[in-house]
C-alpha positions in Angstrom: 156.7 193.3 152.8 159.8 194.8 150.6 157.0 196.5 148.5 155.0 197.9 151.2 158.3 199.6 152.7 159.1 201.1 149.6 155.3 202.3 148.9 155.3 204.0 152.4 152.0 206.3 152.3 152.4 207.0 148.7 149.6 206.4 146.4 151.6 207.3 143.1 154.6 208.9 142.0 156.1 211.3 139.2 156.7 209.3 135.8 160.1 209.5 134.8 159.1 210.2 131.2 156.3 212.5 131.5 157.2 214.2 134.6 153.4 213.6 135.7 151.9 212.4 139.0 150.1 209.2 138.3 148.7 206.4 140.8 150.5 203.0 140.9 149.3 199.9 139.0 146.1 198.5 140.8 145.9 194.8 140.6 142.4 194.8 141.7 141.2 197.3 139.2 143.7 197.0 136.2 144.9 194.3 133.9 148.5 193.2 134.4 148.9 192.4 130.6 147.9 195.9 129.7 150.6 197.3 132.0 153.7 195.3 132.1 155.3 192.3 130.3 158.2 190.0 131.7 161.4 189.3 129.1 164.2 187.5 130.9 163.0 187.7 134.2 162.9 191.7 133.7 159.3 193.3 134.1 158.9 195.9 131.4 156.5 198.5 132.2 153.8 199.4 129.2 152.2 202.5 131.0 153.0 205.5 133.4 151.3 203.8 136.3 153.5 200.7 135.5 156.7 202.9 135.4 155.9 204.3 138.7 155.1 201.1 140.2 158.4 199.4 138.9 160.3 202.5 140.1 158.9 202.8 143.6 158.8 199.1 144.3 161.9 198.5 143.1 160.6 195.5 140.8 163.6 195.1 138.8 166.2 195.1 141.4 169.0 192.4 141.1 167.4 190.0 143.9 163.9 190.6 142.7 165.1 189.3 139.0 166.9 186.5 140.7 163.9 185.5 142.4 161.9 185.5 139.1 164.6 183.6 137.1 164.2 180.7 140.0 160.8 180.8 139.8 160.5 180.3 136.4 163.4 177.6 136.5 160.8 175.9 139.1 157.8 176.2 136.6 156.1 178.6 139.1 156.5 181.6 136.6 
């Protein structure tokens, strides 16, 4: 639910590296491994779509990182 509140009506955003407007990563049409990797519970964006997705959805805020660490310790990630 948090992600949807952060997204609002937006379908993309400006990539902080290129300044270009790009769509968010679409899990129904795109492969996770081509766009992201996880290191120490931090999601590393590999593409412009991934960068705007991580930024707008706040995927690497402190609470989300803590959640992923707990999930990893529980064997769920």
